[in-house]
C-alpha positions as a Markdown table, in Angstrom:
| # | Residue | x | y | z |
|---|---|---|---|---|
| 1 | Met | 79.5 | 18.5 | -188.4 |
| 2 | Met | 80.8 | 15.2 | -187.1 |
| 3 | Ser | 78.5 | 12.3 | -187.7 |
| 4 | Tyr | 77.5 | 10.1 | -184.7 |
| 5 | Ala | 75.4 | 7.4 | -186.5 |
| 6 | Arg | 75.6 | 4.7 | -189.1 |
| 7 | Ser | 73.2 | 2.6 | -191.2 |
| 8 | Leu | 73.5 | -1.1 | -191.2 |
| 9 | Ser | 71.4 | -2.7 | -193.9 |
| 10 | Lys | 70.4 | -6.3 | -194.3 |
| 11 | Pro | 70.1 | -8.5 | -196.3 |
| 12 | Ser | 72.8 | -7.3 | -198.6 |
| 13 | Ala | 70.9 | -7.3 | -201.9 |
| 14 | Ala | 68.4 | -4.6 | -201.5 |
| 15 | Leu | 67.2 | -1.1 | -202.4 |
| 16 | Ile | 66.0 | 1.8 | -200.3 |
| 17 | Cys | 66.2 | 5.1 | -202.2 |
| 18 | Cys | 66.4 | 8.4 | -200.5 |
| 19 | Leu | 63.9 | 7.7 | -197.7 |
| 20 | Phe | 62.5 | 11.0 | -196.8 |
| 21 | His | 59.1 | 11.9 | -195.3 |
| 22 | Leu | 56.6 | 13.7 | -197.5 |
| 23 | Ser | 54.3 | 16.1 | -195.8 |
| 24 | Leu | 51.3 | 16.0 | -198.2 |
| 25 | Thr | 48.3 | 15.0 | -196.2 |
| 26 | Ser | 46.0 | 16.2 | -193.5 |
| 27 | Tyr | 48.2 | 15.5 | -190.5 |
| 28 | Ser | 50.9 | 17.8 | -191.6 |
| 29 | Gln | 51.9 | 21.4 | -191.4 |
| 30 | Ala | 52.6 | 23.0 | -194.7 |
| 31 | Phe | 54.9 | 25.9 | -194.9 |
| 32 | Val | 54.1 | 28.5 | -197.5 |
| 33 | Ser | 57.7 | 29.1 | -197.9 |
| 34 | Leu | 59.4 | 28.4 | -201.1 |
| 35 | Gln | 62.6 | 30.3 | -201.2 |
| 36 | Ser | 64.7 | 28.3 | -198.8 |
| 37 | Gln | 64.1 | 25.0 | -200.5 |
| 38 | Ser | 66.7 | 23.2 | -202.6 |
| 39 | Ile | 67.1 | 20.6 | -205.3 |
| 40 | Thr | 69.8 | 17.9 | -205.2 |
| 41 | Arg | 70.4 | 15.8 | -208.4 |
| 42 | Ser | 72.3 | 12.6 | -208.5 |
| 43 | Ile | 73.1 | 10.8 | -211.7 |
| 44 | Ser | 73.6 | 7.2 | -210.5 |
| 45 | Ser | 75.0 | 5.9 | -213.8 |
| 46 | Leu | 78.0 | 8.2 | -213.3 |
| 47 | Gly | 78.4 | 7.3 | -209.7 |
| 48 | Ala | 78.2 | 11.0 | -208.8 |
| 49 | Thr | 76.5 | 12.2 | -205.6 |
| 50 | Ser | 75.9 | 15.7 | -204.4 |
| 51 | Gly | 73.9 | 17.2 | -201.6 |
| 52 | Arg | 72.3 | 15.0 | -198.9 |
| 53 | Cys | 70.9 | 12.1 | -201.0 |
| 54 | Asp | 73.4 | 9.7 | -199.6 |
| 55 | Gln | 74.2 | 6.2 | -200.8 |
| 56 | Gln | 75.8 | 3.3 | -198.9 |
| 57 | Gln | 77.3 | 0.0 | -200.1 |
| 58 | His | 76.2 | -3.1 | -198.3 |
| 59 | Gly | 78.6 | -4.8 | -195.9 |
| 60 | Thr | 80.5 | -1.6 | -195.0 |
| 61 | Asn | 80.2 | 0.6 | -191.9 |
| 62 | Ser | 81.6 | 3.7 | -193.5 |
| 63 | Arg | 81.7 | 6.6 | -191.1 |
| 64 | Ala | 82.0 | 9.3 | -193.8 |
| 65 | Thr | 78.3 | 10.1 | -193.6 |
| 66 | Pro | 75.7 | 9.0 | -191.1 |
| 67 | Phe | 72.7 | 7.9 | -193.1 |
| 68 | Gln | 73.9 | 6.6 | -196.4 |
| 69 | Gln | 71.6 | 4.8 | -198.7 |
| 70 | Ile | 71.9 | 1.2 | -200.0 |
| 71 | Arg | 73.8 | 0.7 | -203.3 |
| 72 | Lys | 71.4 | 0.4 | -206.2 |
| 73 | Gln | 71.5 | -2.9 | -208.2 |
| 74 | Asn | 70.4 | -1.0 | -211.3 |
| 75 | Arg | 72.2 | 2.3 | -211.6 |
| 76 | Asn | 70.4 | 3.7 | -214.6 |
| 77 | Glu | 68.2 | 6.0 | -212.7 |
| 78 | Phe | 68.3 | 9.7 | -212.7 |
| 79 | Val | 67.2 | 10.7 | -209.2 |
| 80 | Thr | 65.9 | 14.1 | -208.4 |
| 81 | Thr | 65.5 | 14.8 | -204.6 |
| 82 | Ile | 63.6 | 17.8 | -203.5 |
| 83 | Ser | 64.1 | 18.9 | -199.9 |
| 84 | Ala | 62.0 | 21.7 | -198.5 |
| 85 | Ala | 61.4 | 23.5 | -195.2 |
| 86 | Ala | 58.3 | 21.4 | -194.4 |
| 87 | Leu | 58.3 | 19.3 | -197.5 |
| 88 | Ala | 60.7 | 16.4 | -198.1 |
| 89 | Thr | 60.2 | 14.7 | -201.3 |
| 90 | Ser | 61.9 | 12.2 | -203.5 |
| 91 | Leu | 61.1 | 12.3 | -207.3 |
| 92 | Phe | 62.4 | 9.4 | -209.2 |
| 93 | Leu | 62.6 | 10.0 | -212.9 |
| 94 | Ser | 63.5 | 6.9 | -215.0 |
| 95 | Ser | 66.1 | 7.5 | -217.7 |
| 96 | Ser | 65.0 | 4.5 | -219.7 |
| 97 | Gln | 61.6 | 3.2 | -220.8 |
| 98 | Pro | 60.6 | -0.1 | -219.2 |
| 99 | Ala | 59.8 | -3.0 | -221.5 |
| 100 | Met | 56.3 | -3.0 | -222.8 |
| 101 | Ala | 54.0 | -5.8 | -223.5 |
| 102 | Ala | 53.0 | -6.7 | -227.0 |
| 103 | Gly | 50.2 | -4.4 | -228.2 |
| 104 | Tyr | 51.3 | -1.5 | -226.0 |
| 105 | Glu | 51.7 | 0.8 | -228.9 |
| 106 | Ser | 48.1 | 0.2 | -230.0 |
| 107 | Leu | 46.8 | 1.7 | -226.7 |
| 108 | Ser | 45.5 | 5.3 | -226.6 |
| 109 | Ser | 47.4 | 8.0 | -224.8 |
| 110 | Glu | 44.9 | 7.8 | -222.0 |
| 111 | Gln | 45.3 | 4.0 | -221.7 |
| 112 | Lys | 49.1 | 4.3 | -221.7 |
| 113 | Phe | 48.8 | 6.9 | -218.9 |
| 114 | Val | 46.8 | 4.6 | -216.6 |
| 115 | Ala | 49.1 | 1.7 | -217.4 |
| 116 | Glu | 52.1 | 3.8 | -216.4 |
| 117 | Ala | 50.5 | 4.9 | -213.2 |
| 118 | Trp | 49.6 | 1.3 | -212.3 |
| 119 | Arg | 53.1 | 0.1 | -213.1 |
| 120 | Thr | 54.7 | 2.8 | -210.9 |
| 121 | Val | 52.5 | 1.8 | -208.0 |
| 122 | Asp | 53.0 | -1.9 | -208.6 |
| 123 | Ala | 56.8 | -1.5 | -208.4 |
| 124 | Thr | 57.0 | 0.5 | -205.3 |
| 125 | Phe | 53.9 | 0.3 | -203.0 |
| 126 | Leu | 54.6 | -1.0 | -199.5 |
| 127 | Asp | 51.4 | -3.1 | -199.1 |
| 128 | Arg | 52.0 | -6.0 | -201.5 |
| 129 | Thr | 48.4 | -7.2 | -201.0 |
| 130 | Phe | 47.3 | -3.9 | -202.6 |
| 131 | Asn | 44.5 | -3.7 | -199.9 |
| 132 | Gly | 43.3 | -7.2 | -200.8 |
| 133 | Gln | 42.5 | -6.4 | -204.4 |
| 134 | Asp | 43.2 | -8.5 | -207.5 |
| 135 | Trp | 45.8 | -6.0 | -208.6 |
| 136 | Phe | 46.4 | -7.4 | -212.0 |
| 137 | Gln | 42.7 | -7.4 | -212.7 |
| 138 | Val | 42.6 | -3.7 | -211.7 |
| 139 | Arg | 45.2 | -3.1 | -214.5 |
| 140 | Gln | 43.2 | -5.1 | -217.0 |
| 141 | Asp | 40.1 | -3.1 | -216.3 |
| 142 | Leu | 41.9 | 0.2 | -216.4 |
| 143 | Val | 43.7 | -0.4 | -219.7 |
| 144 | Lys | 40.7 | -2.0 | -221.4 |
| 145 | Lys | 38.5 | 1.0 | -220.7 |
| 146 | Lys | 37.9 | 3.6 | -223.5 |
| 147 | Tyr | 38.5 | 7.1 | -222.1 |
| 148 | Lys | 36.9 | 10.2 | -223.6 |
| 149 | Ser | 39.6 | 12.5 | -222.3 |
| 150 | Met | 42.8 | 12.6 | -220.3 |
| 151 | Glu | 40.9 | 14.1 | -217.4 |
| 152 | Glu | 38.7 | 11.0 | -217.3 |
| 153 | Ala | 41.8 | 8.8 | -217.2 |
| 154 | Gln | 43.3 | 10.9 | -214.4 |
| 155 | Glu | 40.1 | 10.5 | -212.4 |
| 156 | Ala | 40.4 | 6.7 | -213.0 |
| 157 | Val | 43.9 | 6.7 | -211.7 |
| 158 | Ser | 42.9 | 8.8 | -208.7 |
| 159 | Asn | 40.2 | 6.3 | -207.9 |
| 160 | Met | 42.6 | 3.4 | -208.3 |
| 161 | Met | 44.9 | 4.9 | -205.8 |
| 162 | Ser | 42.2 | 5.8 | -203.3 |
| 163 | Asn | 41.2 | 2.1 | -203.3 |
| 164 | Leu | 44.6 | 1.1 | -201.9 |
| 165 | Gly | 43.5 | 2.0 | -198.4 |
| 166 | Asp | 46.4 | 4.4 | -197.8 |
| 167 | Lys | 45.6 | 8.1 | -197.6 |
| 168 | Tyr | 49.3 | 8.9 | -198.3 |
| 169 | Thr | 49.3 | 7.1 | -201.6 |
| 170 | Arg | 47.5 | 9.2 | -204.1 |
| 171 | Tyr | 47.5 | 10.7 | -207.6 |
| 172 | Leu | 48.8 | 14.3 | -207.9 |
| 173 | Ser | 47.2 | 16.3 | -210.7 |
| 174 | Pro | 49.5 | 18.2 | -213.1 |
| 175 | Ala | 48.9 | 21.4 | -211.2 |
| 176 | Lys | 49.6 | 20.0 | -207.8 |
| 177 | Tyr | 52.7 | 18.1 | -209.0 |
| 178 | Gln | 54.0 | 21.2 | -210.7 |
| 179 | Ser | 53.4 | 23.2 | -207.6 |
| 180 | Leu | 55.6 | 20.9 | -205.6 |
| 181 | Val | 58.4 | 21.2 | -208.2 |
| 182 | Asp | 58.0 | 24.9 | -208.4 |
| 183 | Ser | 58.0 | 25.3 | -204.6 |
| 184 | Ala | 61.3 | 23.3 | -204.4 |
| 185 | Thr | 63.0 | 25.3 | -207.2 |
| 186 | Gly | 62.0 | 28.7 | -205.6 |
| 187 | Thr | 59.9 | 29.8 | -208.6 |
| 188 | Leu | 56.9 | 30.3 | -206.4 |
| 189 | Ala | 56.5 | 32.5 | -203.4 |
| 190 | Gly | 54.2 | 32.4 | -200.4 |
| 191 | Ile | 52.9 | 34.5 | -197.5 |
| 192 | Gly | 54.9 | 33.0 | -194.6 |
| 193 | Val | 52.5 | 31.0 | -192.5 |
| 194 | Glu | 52.8 | 27.5 | -191.1 |
| 195 | Ile | 49.6 | 25.5 | -191.5 |
| 196 | Ala | 48.3 | 22.7 | -189.3 |
| 197 | Thr | 45.0 | 21.3 | -188.3 |
| 198 | Asn | 43.3 | 21.8 | -184.9 |
| 199 | Lys | 41.6 | 19.1 | -182.9 |
| 200 | Glu | 38.5 | 19.5 | -185.1 |
| 201 | Gln | 40.7 | 18.7 | -188.2 |
| 202 | Val | 40.1 | 22.2 | -189.5 |
| 203 | Pro | 43.2 | 23.9 | -191.1 |
| 204 | Ile | 44.6 | 26.8 | -189.0 |
| 205 | Val | 47.5 | 29.2 | -188.9 |
| 206 | Ser | 49.9 | 27.3 | -186.7 |
| 207 | Asp | 52.6 | 30.0 | -186.8 |
| 208 | Val | 53.6 | 33.1 | -188.6 |
| 209 | Glu | 57.1 | 33.8 | -189.9 |
| 210 | Pro | 58.6 | 37.0 | -188.5 |
| 211 | Asn | 58.6 | 39.9 | -191.0 |
| 212 | Ser | 56.6 | 37.8 | -193.5 |
| 213 | Pro | 53.8 | 39.2 | -195.6 |
| 214 | Ala | 51.4 | 37.3 | -193.4 |
| 215 | Gln | 52.7 | 38.9 | -190.2 |
| 216 | Lys | 52.6 | 42.4 | -191.8 |
| 217 | Ala | 49.0 | 41.8 | -192.9 |
| 218 | Gly | 47.9 | 40.8 | -189.5 |
| 219 | Leu | 47.4 | 37.0 | -189.6 |
| 220 | Leu | 47.7 | 35.4 | -186.2 |
| 221 | Pro | 48.3 | 31.8 | -184.8 |
| 222 | Asp | 45.1 | 29.9 | -184.4 |
| 223 | Asp | 43.3 | 31.9 | -187.2 |
| 224 | Ile | 41.0 | 29.3 | -188.9 |
| 225 | Phe | 41.3 | 29.3 | -192.7 |
| 226 | Leu | 37.9 | 29.7 | -194.3 |
| 227 | Glu | 38.6 | 30.7 | -197.9 |
| 228 | Ser | 41.3 | 31.8 | -200.4 |
| 229 | Asp | 40.7 | 33.3 | -203.8 |
| 230 | Gly | 37.1 | 32.0 | -203.8 |
| 231 | Val | 37.9 | 28.4 | -202.7 |
| 232 | Lys | 36.3 | 27.5 | -199.4 |
| 233 | Phe | 38.0 | 25.3 | -196.8 |
| 234 | Asp | 36.5 | 22.8 | -194.4 |
| 235 | Lys | 37.3 | 19.7 | -192.4 |
| 236 | Thr | 38.0 | 17.8 | -195.7 |
| 237 | Thr | 40.7 | 20.4 | -196.6 |
| 238 | Thr | 44.3 | 19.4 | -195.8 |
| 239 | Pro | 47.1 | 21.8 | -194.9 |
| 240 | Asp | 48.6 | 21.1 | -198.3 |
| 241 | Asp | 45.4 | 22.1 | -200.0 |
| 242 | Val | 45.6 | 25.5 | -198.3 |
| 243 | Ala | 49.2 | 25.9 | -199.0 |
| 244 | Leu | 48.6 | 25.2 | -202.7 |
| 245 | Lys | 46.2 | 28.1 | -202.8 |
| 246 | Leu | 48.4 | 30.5 | -200.9 |
| 247 | Arg | 51.5 | 29.8 | -203.1 |
| 248 | Gly | 52.0 | 31.7 | -206.4 |
| 249 | Pro | 54.3 | 33.9 | -208.4 |
| 250 | Gln | 56.3 | 36.5 | -206.5 |
| 251 | Gly | 54.6 | 39.8 | -206.3 |
| 252 | Ser | 51.1 | 38.4 | -207.0 |
| 253 | Arg | 48.3 | 38.9 | -204.5 |
| 254 | Val | 46.1 | 36.3 | -202.8 |
| 255 | Ser | 42.9 | 36.8 | -200.8 |
| 256 | Val | 42.6 | 35.1 | -197.5 |
| 257 | Thr | 39.6 | 34.8 | -195.2 |
| 258 | Val | 40.0 | 33.5 | -191.7 |
| 259 | Gln | 37.9 | 33.2 | -188.6 |
| 260 | Arg | 39.3 | 34.7 | -185.4 |
| 261 | Gly | 37.1 | 33.9 | -182.4 |
| 262 | Glu | 33.6 | 34.9 | -183.5 |
| 263 | Thr | 34.9 | 37.3 | -186.1 |
| 264 | Thr | 35.6 | 36.8 | -189.8 |
| 265 | Lys | 38.5 | 38.7 | -191.2 |
| 266 | Asp | 39.5 | 39.3 | -194.9 |
| 267 | Phe | 43.1 | 39.9 | -196.1 |
| 268 | Ile | 44.7 | 40.7 | -199.4 |
| 269 | Ile | 48.4 | 39.6 | -199.1 |
| 270 | Gln | 51.2 | 40.0 | -201.6 |
| 271 | Arg | 53.3 | 36.8 | -202.1 |
| 272 | Glu | 57.0 | 37.1 | -201.5 |
| 273 | Pro | 59.9 | 34.6 | -201.2 |
| 274 | Ile | 60.0 | 33.3 | -197.7 |
| 275 | Lys | 63.0 | 32.1 | -195.7 |
| 276 | Val | 61.8 | 29.8 | -192.9 |
| 277 | Thr | 63.8 | 29.6 | -189.7 |
| 278 | Ser | 63.2 | 26.0 | -188.9 |
| 279 | Val | 65.2 | 26.0 | -185.6 |
| 280 | Arg | 64.9 | 28.7 | -183.0 |
| 281 | Ser | 66.2 | 28.9 | -179.5 |
| 282 | Tyr | 65.9 | 31.0 | -176.3 |
| 283 | Thr | 66.8 | 30.6 | -172.7 |
| 284 | Lys | 65.0 | 31.3 | -169.4 |
| 285 | Gly | 67.1 | 31.0 | -166.4 |
| 286 | Lys | 69.1 | 27.7 | -166.6 |
| 287 | Ile | 66.7 | 26.2 | -169.1 |
| 288 | Gly | 67.4 | 26.3 | -172.8 |
| 289 | Val | 64.5 | 25.9 | -175.3 |
| 290 | Ile | 65.0 | 24.7 | -178.9 |
| 291 | Arg | 62.0 | 24.8 | -181.2 |
| 292 | Ile | 62.3 | 22.6 | -184.3 |
| 293 | Lys | 59.6 | 23.3 | -186.9 |
| 294 | Asn | 60.8 | 20.5 | -189.2 |
| 295 | Phe | 63.8 | 18.4 | -189.8 |
| 296 | Ser | 66.1 | 19.1 | -192.7 |
| 297 | Gly | 69.6 | 18.1 | -193.7 |
| 298 | Thr | 71.1 | 21.0 | -191.6 |
| 299 | Thr | 69.0 | 20.5 | -188.5 |
| 300 | Gly | 71.6 | 18.5 | -186.6 |
| 301 | Ala | 74.3 | 21.0 | -187.2 |
| 302 | Thr | 72.1 | 23.9 | -186.2 |
| 303 | Val | 70.9 | 22.2 | -183.0 |
| 304 | Lys | 74.5 | 21.4 | -182.1 |
| 305 | Glu | 75.4 | 25.1 | -182.4 |
| 306 | Lys | 72.4 | 26.0 | -180.2 |
| 307 | Val | 73.4 | 23.5 | -177.5 |
| 308 | Glu | 77.0 | 24.7 | -177.6 |
| 309 | Asp | 75.7 | 28.2 | -177.0 |
| 310 | Phe | 73.6 | 26.9 | -174.1 |
| 311 | Gln | 76.6 | 25.3 | -172.6 |
| 312 | Lys | 78.4 | 28.6 | -172.6 |
| 313 | Lys | 75.4 | 30.1 | -170.8 |
| 314 | Gly | 75.4 | 27.4 | -168.1 |
| 315 | Val | 72.1 | 25.8 | -169.2 |
| 316 | Lys | 71.2 | 22.8 | -167.0 |
| 317 | Thr | 68.2 | 21.4 | -168.9 |
| 318 | Ile | 67.2 | 21.4 | -172.6 |
| 319 | Leu | 63.5 | 21.6 | -173.7 |
| 320 | Phe | 62.8 | 20.6 | -177.3 |
| 321 | Asp | 59.5 | 22.1 | -178.6 |
| 322 | Leu | 58.3 | 19.7 | -181.3 |
| 323 | Arg | 54.6 | 20.9 | -181.4 |
| 324 | Ser | 53.2 | 20.9 | -184.9 |
| 325 | Asn | 56.4 | 19.5 | -186.3 |
| 326 | Pro | 55.3 | 17.4 | -189.3 |
| 327 | Gly | 58.6 | 15.7 | -189.8 |
| 328 | Gly | 60.8 | 16.6 | -192.8 |
| 329 | Leu | 63.9 | 14.6 | -193.8 |
| 330 | Leu | 64.1 | 11.3 | -191.9 |
| 331 | Pro | 68.0 | 11.6 | -191.7 |
| 332 | Gly | 67.5 | 15.0 | -190.1 |
| 333 | Gly | 65.6 | 13.4 | -187.3 |
| 334 | Thr | 68.1 | 10.5 | -186.7 |
| 335 | Glu | 71.1 | 12.7 | -187.1 |
| 336 | Thr | 69.8 | 15.2 | -184.5 |
| 337 | Ala | 69.0 | 12.4 | -182.1 |
| 338 | Ser | 72.4 | 10.9 | -182.4 |
| 339 | Leu | 73.9 | 14.1 | -181.0 |
| 340 | Phe | 72.6 | 13.2 | -177.6 |
| 341 | Leu | 73.0 | 9.4 | -177.5 |
| 342 | Lys | 76.0 | 7.1 | -176.6 |
| 343 | Arg | 77.5 | 4.8 | -179.1 |
| 344 | Asn | 75.7 | 1.6 | -180.4 |
| 345 | Lys | 72.2 | 2.9 | -179.6 |
| 346 | Pro | 69.5 | 2.0 | -182.1 |
| 347 | Leu | 67.8 | 5.0 | -183.8 |
| 348 | Val | 65.3 | 3.6 | -186.3 |
| 349 | Phe | 64.6 | 0.5 | -188.4 |
| 350 | Val | 63.4 | 1.3 | -191.9 |
| 351 | Val | 61.6 | -1.6 | -193.7 |
| 352 | Ser | 61.2 | -1.5 | -197.5 |
| 353 | Asn | 58.4 | -3.0 | -199.5 |
| 354 | Lys | 60.6 | -6.0 | -200.1 |
| 355 | Gly | 61.1 | -6.6 | -196.4 |
| 356 | Val | 64.7 | -5.2 | -196.4 |
| 357 | Val | 65.6 | -3.8 | -193.0 |
| 358 | Asp | 67.8 | -0.7 | -192.8 |
| 359 | Ala | 69.0 | -0.6 | -189.1 |
| 360 | Gln | 70.3 | 2.8 | -188.2 |
| 361 | Glu | 72.3 | 3.2 | -185.0 |
| 362 | Thr | 74.9 | 5.5 | -183.4 |
| 363 | Phe | 78.5 | 4.5 | -183.9 |
| 364 | Ala | 80.1 | 7.0 | -181.5 |
| 365 | Asp | 79.1 | 9.0 | -178.4 |
| 366 | Gly | 77.2 | 12.1 | -179.2 |
| 367 | Phe | 78.6 | 15.4 | -178.2 |
| 368 | Asp | 76.2 | 15.9 | -175.3 |
| 369 | Thr | 75.0 | 12.7 | -173.6 |
| 370 | Glu | 74.5 | 14.1 | -170.1 |
| 371 | Thr | 72.3 | 17.2 | -170.1 |
| 372 | Pro | 68.7 | 16.4 | -169.1 |
| 373 | Ile | 66.3 | 16.6 | -172.0 |
| 374 | Val | 62.5 | 17.1 | -172.1 |
| 375 | Leu | 60.5 | 16.9 | -175.3 |
| 376 | Leu | 57.2 | 18.8 | -175.7 |
| 377 | Val | 54.9 | 17.1 | -178.4 |
| 378 | Asp | 51.3 | 17.4 | -179.6 |
| 379 | His | 48.9 | 15.6 | -181.9 |
| 380 | Asn | 50.6 | 17.2 | -185.0 |
| 381 | Thr | 54.1 | 15.9 | -184.1 |
| 382 | Ala | 54.7 | 13.4 | -186.9 |
| 383 | Ser | 57.1 | 11.3 | -188.9 |
| 384 | Ala | 60.7 | 12.4 | -188.6 |
| 385 | Ala | 59.8 | 14.3 | -185.4 |
| 386 | Glu | 58.4 | 11.1 | -184.0 |
| 387 | Val | 61.6 | 9.3 | -185.0 |
| 388 | Phe | 63.6 | 11.9 | -183.1 |
| 389 | Thr | 61.2 | 11.6 | -180.1 |
| 390 | Ala | 61.2 | 7.7 | -180.0 |
| 391 | Ala | 65.0 | 7.6 | -180.4 |
| 392 | Leu | 65.5 | 9.7 | -177.3 |
| 393 | Lys | 62.6 | 8.3 | -175.3 |
| 394 | Glu | 63.2 | 4.6 | -175.9 |
| 395 | Asn | 66.9 | 4.9 | -175.2 |
| 396 | Gly | 66.1 | 6.5 | -171.9 |
| 397 | Arg | 67.6 | 9.9 | -172.9 |
| 398 | Ala | 64.6 | 12.2 | -172.6 |
| 399 | Lys | 61.2 | 12.6 | -170.9 |
| 400 | Val | 58.3 | 13.2 | -173.2 |
| 401 | Val | 55.4 | 15.6 | -172.2 |
| 402 | Gly | 52.4 | 17.0 | -174.0 |
| 403 | Glu | 49.9 | 14.8 | -175.8 |
| 404 | Gln | 49.9 | 11.6 | -177.9 |
| 405 | Thr | 51.8 | 12.2 | -181.2 |
| 406 | Phe | 50.2 | 11.9 | -184.6 |
| 407 | Gly | 51.4 | 8.4 | -185.5 |
| 408 | Lys | 53.0 | 8.4 | -189.0 |
| 409 | Gly | 55.3 | 5.5 | -189.4 |
| 410 | Ile | 55.5 | 5.2 | -193.2 |
| 411 | Ile | 57.5 | 6.9 | -195.8 |
| 412 | Gln | 56.5 | 8.2 | -199.3 |
| 413 | Thr | 58.2 | 9.1 | -202.6 |
| 414 | Ile | 56.8 | 11.0 | -205.5 |
| 415 | Arg | 57.3 | 9.8 | -209.1 |
| 416 | Glu | 56.6 | 12.0 | -212.1 |
| 417 | Leu | 54.3 | 10.6 | -214.8 |
| 418 | Ser | 55.2 | 11.2 | -218.5 |
| 419 | Asn | 53.7 | 13.8 | -220.8 |
| 420 | Gln | 53.0 | 16.3 | -218.0 |
| 421 | Asn | 50.3 | 14.1 | -216.5 |
| 422 | Gly | 51.2 | 14.9 | -212.9 |
| 423 | Gly | 52.6 | 12.3 | -210.6 |
| 424 | Val | 51.9 | 9.8 | -207.9 |
| 425 | Ala | 52.8 | 9.8 | -204.2 |
| 426 | Val | 53.4 | 6.3 | -203.1 |
| 427 | Thr | 54.1 | 4.8 | -199.6 |
| 428 | Val | 57.3 | 2.8 | -200.2 |
| 429 | Ala | 58.6 | 1.9 | -196.7 |
| 430 | Arg | 57.7 | 1.9 | -193.0 |
| 431 | Tyr | 59.8 | 2.4 | -189.9 |
| 432 | Glu | 60.0 | 0.9 | -186.4 |
| 433 | Thr | 61.2 | 2.7 | -183.3 |
| 434 | Pro | 64.4 | 1.5 | -181.4 |
| 435 | Arg | 62.2 | -1.0 | -179.4 |
| 436 | His | 60.6 | -2.2 | -182.7 |
| 437 | Asn | 57.3 | -0.5 | -182.0 |
| 438 | Asp | 55.1 | 0.3 | -185.0 |
| 439 | Ile | 53.7 | 3.7 | -184.2 |
| 440 | Asn | 51.7 | 4.1 | -187.5 |
| 441 | Lys | 48.2 | 5.3 | -186.7 |
| 442 | Ser | 48.9 | 5.1 | -183.0 |
| 443 | Gly | 51.6 | 7.6 | -182.2 |
| 444 | Ile | 53.9 | 7.9 | -179.2 |
| 445 | Ser | 52.5 | 8.1 | -175.7 |
| 446 | Val | 53.8 | 10.8 | -173.4 |
| 447 | Asp | 55.4 | 10.3 | -170.0 |
| 448 | Glu | 53.3 | 13.1 | -168.6 |
| 449 | Ala | 50.2 | 14.8 | -170.2 |
| 450 | Val | 50.3 | 18.6 | -170.1 |
| 451 | Asn | 48.4 | 21.4 | -171.8 |
| 452 | Val | 50.0 | 22.2 | -175.2 |
| 453 | Glu | 48.2 | 25.4 | -176.0 |
| 454 | Cys | 50.9 | 27.8 | -174.7 |
| 455 | Pro | 52.4 | 30.3 | -177.1 |
| 456 | Lys | 55.0 | 29.0 | -179.6 |
| 457 | Asp | 57.5 | 31.5 | -178.2 |
| 458 | Asp | 57.0 | 30.4 | -174.6 |
| 459 | Ala | 57.0 | 26.6 | -174.5 |
| 460 | Leu | 58.0 | 26.6 | -170.8 |
| 461 | Ala | 54.5 | 27.8 | -170.0 |
| 462 | Cys | 53.3 | 24.3 | -170.9 |
| 463 | Val | 55.8 | 22.4 | -168.9 |
| 464 | Pro | 55.5 | 22.0 | -165.1 |
| 465 | Ser | 58.6 | 23.0 | -163.2 |
| 466 | Ser | 58.6 | 19.5 | -161.6 |
| 467 | Val | 59.4 | 18.0 | -165.0 |
| 468 | Leu | 62.3 | 20.4 | -165.6 |
């Protein structure tokens, strides 16, 4: 697929590593689909790159790839990037141990663990005020404490991160971290449901994959998750929490209890590898509809194919259904938007924790800059989906209908902690829209508010004909 965008980074000495969105928290969908996910490994010290974890040198406007990353000053890192259907994660595994202060070896394993977690957050966290805390005193208190067990130390790290005032920055227990790794390598399976939260913040079935175990068992969109394998769910439960319970070894069974209307229904479902179709399309008259569940490295190419097919059918207007799209890969959102924009149009500005701005813009006309576009969004449309939405809206290319989007304008990475002690998810950057709007916690307003409760396979039922 031809690239229509470039990344211009400034100042020249900077670092932004594989900036992908991580869907881990309560705003997001979570696909229980673990087969279609992939791992890309890049050994920077050898200068080798594979997959879509792109790199870019400062001062060049190379058109070889659209969203290349800034050259590292220190090329000693072994970078593992996990990209998934609704889960885009960057795991950074250091190949060399950092220098330790005198007396480090005298610390207990628990004290070394909390020191490592603190150091990881200290190096990468976006908010350099650390939520107004005396951050070095936090370290002193953590390392000085005598822990009775590793579990107590893990709880201390969890509390440390919760005090940072960022719900996306948090400690991942060994089980949760391993689940993320297993899901990306395909060693776990699921039941084939998309999970979101309703307006009451309760986890629900947002969609069901065709021919999946969930569909065969009888789960339906809008079913409310109540329980799985004895673990009860409520308003404090995130979609990722539900997904974690529904995942498991291929062929194993999981119990699921849902509420459907006034009725409670119980299911026993066998887990199987699931291939999620993240982009679907259909036509109705002269209107073509493309539903994007999440953005991946192949979304742009797939959307281009769908639009080319629309052109053959004489489609006059394109409707993108982005309801309950939690994001995915940030480059997936910008690359897809660039297909519909003329050259030299701003796409997004990514700002690192050091204040480095990565300005991404189109460098050539997209392949379709004329067909009218309408975007249907809802309160679960987030992150990379909001980048896509803002890029088209603020460049005057599309009309946005539905309801205010979620408002996630920050980016996370995951770093593994040593000795199988889990990992940490850390907010490392933020982004601004083409007009330099910060949408974090506020979202994107719509041009026209419409009901968003129509079926996922009939988005046109939500959109007035006057809009189209």
